[in-house]
TORLUMKOL-553434 format. One record per residue (C-alpha): residue number from 1; residue in one letter; chain; x, y, z. Coordinates in steps of 0.05 Angstrom, whole numbers, plus 32768, in hexadecimal, padded with zeros to 4 digits. Each point is the difference from the previous one (the first is absolute). Layout:
N
[NUM,'A','A',[X,Y,Z]]
...
This chain:
238
[1,'K','A',[80BB,7E33,8245]]
[2,'Q','A',[8041,800B,8023]]
[3,'W','A',[8004,8030,803A]]
[4,'Y','A',[803E,8024,8015]]
[5,'Q','A',[8015,803C,8027]]
[6,'R','A',[8029,803A,7FEA]]
[7,'R','A',[801A,8039,8027]]
[8,'V','A',[7FEF,8044,7FE6]]
[9,'A','A',[802B,803B,8015]]
[10,'I','A',[7FD9,8040,8004]]
[11,'T','A',[8025,803F,800C]]
[12,'A','A',[7FDA,8035,8027]]
[13,'G','A',[8029,803B,8013]]
[14,'Q','A',[803E,7FE9,8025]]
[15,'K','A',[7FE1,7FBD,8015]]
[16,'D','A',[7FFF,7FBD,7FDC]]
[17,'L','A',[7FC2,7FD8,800C]]
[18,'K','A',[8004,7FB5,7FF4]]
[19,'I','A',[7FBF,7FE2,7FEA]]
[20,'N','A',[7FF3,7FB6,7FF2]]
[21,'E','A',[7FD3,7FF6,7FC4]]
[22,'D','A',[7FE0,7FC0,7FE9]]
[23,'C','A',[8000,7FF7,7FB4]]
[24,'C','A',[7FDD,7FCD,7FD2]]
[25,'K','A',[8025,7FE4,7FC5]]
[26,'K','A',[7FD2,7FE1,7FCC]]
[27,'D','A',[8013,7FC4,7FD3]]
[28,'V','A',[8006,8014,7FB5]]
[29,'K','A',[7FEC,7FC9,7FCF]]
[30,'T','A',[8025,8004,7FBB]]
[31,'A','A',[7FD1,7FF3,7FC5]]
[32,'E','A',[800A,7FC2,7FD4]]
[33,'V','A',[8019,800B,7FB8]]
[34,'D','A',[7FEB,7FCF,7FCA]]
[35,'G','A',[8032,7FF4,7FC8]]
[36,'G','A',[7FF4,801B,7FBA]]
[37,'W','A',[8020,7FED,7FBE]]
[38,'G','A',[8031,802E,7FDE]]
[39,'C','A',[8005,8007,7FB5]]
[40,'Y','A',[801A,7FC8,7FD5]]
[41,'G','A',[8048,8005,7FE8]]
[42,'D','A',[8016,7FF6,7FB8]]
[43,'W','A',[7FF6,7FBF,7FDB]]
[44,'T','A',[803D,7FD3,7FFE]]
[45,'E','A',[801F,7FEE,7FBD]]
[46,'C','A',[7FD9,7FCB,7FDA]]
[47,'S','A',[801C,7FBA,800C]]
[48,'A','A',[7FFE,7FEF,7FB6]]
[49,'E','A',[800B,8028,7FC0]]
[50,'C','A',[7FC9,7FDA,7FDB]]
[51,'G','A',[7FD3,7FC5,8007]]
[52,'G','A',[7FE1,8017,8042]]
[53,'G','A',[8023,8017,803F]]
[54,'S','A',[7FEC,8020,8042]]
[55,'Q','A',[8011,803E,8028]]
[56,'I','A',[7FF2,8016,8046]]
[57,'R','A',[7FF7,8040,8027]]
[58,'S','A',[7FFB,800A,804B]]
[59,'R','A',[7FE3,802F,8033]]
[60,'E','A',[800B,800A,804A]]
[61,'C','A',[7FD1,8004,803A]]
[62,'S','A',[801A,8044,8014]]
[63,'S','A',[7FCC,8034,7FF0]]
[64,'P','A',[7FF9,8000,803A]]
[65,'A','A',[8024,7FC6,8020]]
[66,'P','A',[7FD6,7FDB,8034]]
[67,'A','A',[800E,801A,8047]]
[68,'H','A',[7FE7,7FF6,8048]]
[69,'G','A',[7FDE,7FBE,7FF0]]
[70,'G','A',[7FE0,8019,7FBF]]
[71,'A','A',[7FEF,7FCE,7FC9]]
[72,'Q','A',[8030,7FEA,7FCB]]
[73,'C','A',[7FF0,8011,7FB7]]
[74,'E','A',[7FD1,7FD0,7FDE]]
[75,'G','A',[8011,7FE2,7FBC]]
[76,'D','A',[8040,7FED,7FDD]]
[77,'M','A',[803F,8028,8001]]
[78,'D','A',[8015,7FE8,7FBA]]
[79,'E','A',[7FDA,8005,7FBE]]
[80,'F','A',[8011,7FD5,7FC3]]
[81,'R','A',[7FEF,8007,7FB7]]
[82,'E','A',[8012,7FDE,7FBE]]
[83,'C','A',[802E,8023,7FCF]]
[84,'N','A',[801F,7FF8,7FBB]]
[85,'T','A',[7FCC,7FCD,7FEB]]
[86,'N','A',[8011,8008,7FB7]]
[87,'P','A',[801A,7FBF,7FE0]]
[88,'C','A',[804B,7FF9,7FFB]]
[89,'P','A',[801F,8002,7FBA]]
[90,'V','A',[800F,7FBB,7FE4]]
[91,'D','A',[803B,7FFA,7FD0]]
[92,'G','A',[7FF7,7FD0,7FC6]]
[93,'G','A',[8026,7FBE,7FFD]]
[94,'W','A',[800D,7FD1,7FC6]]
[95,'S','A',[7FDD,7FBD,7FF9]]
[96,'D','A',[8026,7FC3,7FEA]]
[97,'Y','A',[800E,7FFA,7FB5]]
[98,'G','A',[7FCF,7FD7,7FD7]]
[99,'D','A',[8014,7FC9,7FD1]]
[100,'W','A',[802C,800E,7FC3]]
[101,'T','A',[7FDB,8008,7FBF]]
[102,'E','A',[800E,7FCF,7FC7]]
[103,'C','A',[8041,800E,7FDD]]
[104,'S','A',[7FF7,802A,7FC2]]
[105,'A','A',[802A,7FCF,7FD7]]
[106,'E','A',[800B,7FB5,8002]]
[107,'C','A',[8049,8008,7FF0]]
[108,'G','A',[8032,8034,7FE9]]
[109,'G','A',[7FF4,802E,803A]]
[110,'G','A',[7FBE,801B,8019]]
[111,'S','A',[7FE7,8025,803C]]
[112,'Q','A',[7FCC,7FF6,8037]]
[113,'M','A',[7FE4,802B,8037]]
[114,'R','A',[7FDF,7FFC,8043]]
[115,'N','A',[7FDA,8033,8028]]
[116,'R','A',[7FF5,8015,8048]]
[117,'T','A',[7FCE,8030,801E]]
[118,'C','A',[8004,8036,8035]]
[119,'T','A',[7FCD,7FDE,802C]]
[120,'H','A',[8027,7FE3,803B]]
[121,'P','A',[7FE7,802D,801C]]
[122,'A','A',[7FE1,8032,7FD0]]
[123,'P','A',[8011,8049,8010]]
[124,'A','A',[7FCA,8023,8028]]
[125,'H','A',[7FF2,8041,8024]]
[126,'G','A',[8037,8025,7FDC]]
[127,'G','A',[8034,7FCA,8007]]
[128,'A','A',[8038,7FF9,7FCD]]
[129,'Q','A',[7FFB,7FD8,7FC0]]
[130,'C','A',[802D,7FC4,7FF5]]
[131,'E','A',[8045,800F,7FE5]]
[132,'G','A',[801D,7FDB,7FC5]]
[133,'D','A',[7FE1,7FDE,7FC3]]
[134,'S','A',[7FC3,7FD5,8001]]
[135,'M','A',[8019,7FD5,7FC6]]
[136,'E','A',[803F,7FD6,7FF9]]
[137,'T','A',[801B,7FE3,7FBF]]
[138,'Q','A',[8034,7FCB,7FF0]]
[139,'N','A',[801D,7FDE,7FC3]]
[140,'C','A',[7FE9,7FB9,7FF1]]
[141,'N','A',[800B,7FC7,7FCF]]
[142,'E','A',[8043,801D,7FEA]]
[143,'Q','A',[8016,7FBF,7FDF]]
[144,'A','A',[8007,8006,7FB5]]
[145,'C','A',[7FC6,7FE8,7FD6]]
[146,'T','A',[800B,7FC6,7FD0]]
[147,'A','A',[7FD4,7FE6,7FC9]]
[148,'E','A',[8005,7FD0,7FC6]]
[149,'A','A',[7FDF,7FFC,7FBB]]
[150,'C','A',[8002,7FC6,7FCF]]
[151,'E','A',[800E,8009,7FB5]]
[152,'H','A',[7FC1,7FF9,7FD4]]
[153,'S','A',[7FD2,8000,803D]]
[154,'G','A',[7FE6,8045,7FF1]]
[155,'I','A',[8004,8011,804B]]
[156,'P','A',[8032,8038,800E]]
[157,'I','A',[8025,8014,803E]]
[158,'S','A',[7FD3,8037,801B]]
[159,'I','A',[801E,8033,8030]]
[160,'N','A',[7FD8,8034,8025]]
[161,'C','A',[8021,802F,8033]]
[162,'G','A',[7FC4,802D,800A]]
[163,'E','A',[8018,8047,800B]]
[164,'E','A',[8049,7FE9,8005]]
[165,'L','A',[8030,7FF2,7FC8]]
[166,'I','A',[801A,7FBE,7FE6]]
[167,'N','A',[804A,7FEF,8007]]
[168,'I','A',[8014,7FC0,7FDC]]
[169,'K','A',[8037,7FDC,8027]]
[170,'H','A',[8009,7FC1,7FD7]]
[171,'A','A',[7FE4,7FE0,7FC0]]
[172,'A','A',[8010,7FC1,7FD9]]
[173,'Y','A',[7FE2,7FE4,7FC1]]
[174,'G','A',[8012,7FBA,7FEB]]
[175,'V','A',[8006,7FBC,8021]]
[176,'Y','A',[8032,7FFC,8039]]
[177,'S','A',[7FE0,7FD7,8037]]
[178,'N','A',[7FD2,7FC4,8008]]
[179,'E','A',[7FDB,8025,8037]]
[180,'N','A',[7FCC,8028,7FDA]]
[181,'T','A',[7FB5,8004,7FFC]]
[182,'C','A',[8000,7FF3,7FB5]]
[183,'G','A',[8014,7FB6,8009]]
[184,'L','A',[803E,8008,7FD6]]
[185,'S','A',[8040,7FDA,800E]]
[186,'Y','A',[8043,800E,7FE1]]
[187,'G','A',[8044,7FE9,8013]]
[188,'G','A',[8027,803E,7FEC]]
[189,'D','A',[7FF9,804B,8001]]
[190,'C','A',[7FE6,802A,7FC7]]
[191,'I','A',[7FEE,8047,8015]]
[192,'S','A',[7FF4,803E,7FD6]]
[193,'E','A',[8036,8033,800C]]
[194,'T','A',[7FCC,8038,7FF7]]
[195,'S','A',[7FD0,7FE5,8034]]
[196,'L','A',[800D,8035,8035]]
[197,'Q','A',[8005,803A,7FCF]]
[198,'A','A',[7FC0,7FED,7FDD]]
[199,'M','A',[7FD9,7FFB,8041]]
[200,'K','A',[801B,8043,8019]]
[201,'E','A',[7FED,8023,7FBF]]
[202,'R','A',[7FB8,7FE9,8008]]
[203,'C','A',[7FF7,8007,804B]]
[204,'D','A',[8032,802B,8025]]
[205,'G','A',[7FE4,8042,801A]]
[206,'K','A',[7FB8,7FED,7FF1]]
[207,'N','A',[7FC8,7FF1,8030]]
[208,'S','A',[7FED,7FC0,7FDB]]
[209,'C','A',[8014,7FD6,7FC5]]
[210,'A','A',[7FF3,7FBC,7FE0]]
[211,'V','A',[8035,7FDA,7FD9]]
[212,'E','A',[7FF6,7FBD,7FDC]]
[213,'A','A',[8035,7FCA,7FF6]]
[214,'L','A',[800B,800B,7FB6]]
[215,'N','A',[803B,7FF8,7FD0]]
[216,'S','A',[7FEB,8041,7FE0]]
[217,'I','A',[8012,8025,8040]]
[218,'F','A',[803D,7FD9,801A]]
[219,'G','A',[8019,7FDA,7FC3]]
[220,'D','A',[8008,7FB4,7FFD]]
[221,'P','A',[803B,7FEA,8028]]
[222,'C','A',[7FED,7FB6,8001]]
[223,'G','A',[7FF6,7FEF,7FB7]]
[224,'G','A',[7FB5,7FF1,7FFE]]
[225,'I','A',[7FFA,7FE1,8045]]
[226,'F','A',[7FC5,8017,8029]]
[227,'K','A',[8018,8034,8032]]
[228,'Y','A',[7FE7,8027,803C]]
[229,'L','A',[800A,8045,801C]]
[230,'T','A',[800F,8010,8048]]
[231,'A','A',[8004,8047,801E]]
[232,'T','A',[800E,801D,8044]]
[233,'W','A',[7FEE,8047,8013]]
[234,'E','A',[7FF1,8031,8037]]
[235,'C','A',[7FD1,803B,8007]]
[236,'K','A',[8020,8042,8012]]
[237,'T','A',[7FE8,8045,800E]]
[238,'G','A',[8011,8034,7FCC]]
């Protein structure tokens, strides 16, 4: 307690009386205020659009704020949670091409193909499919085909172009070179002038044909000498 004096003026009639008065001033103790959490704010934007992210929201120790030595709020100011945990879309990607298939023709022009797959990676979770073609084709064995048949052998020149059409490029019936599979040698040239025409009549525009080396087809340009037939062709689309 603190003691002090104060002078009190009392008016009584026309006289002022001065009185000394002792007063007691008491100490006033202010109550402690413990802190209390306020409401959480809004969640922040998710840190990822897919595949799992996180977001945070915060609160303040202000409801009420601690005062006069009161306790701070207990617990964490921030709260976390996962968000957008759905898998991310995966767009498809092409694998490498596989090996080329066998050429569709040994000569005269064929085709072959090779494939790839949309598995590198495969599309997933709504991702886009691969763009472009899964198969690639190319021409192959475009060199002209050549074959030879010997007179009286009974074995013809057989041509097969599958679904394509035969186009005879060259034909010769006779004896005009020592280099032949029939074992014939001849110093000069004797060739039927109708060789190419006769082969074209029997093969051009067809898918397959077989022509023997016969005088009845080409005539006898060599006067009874054994002869051979050579032909060169290509296969073409219609």
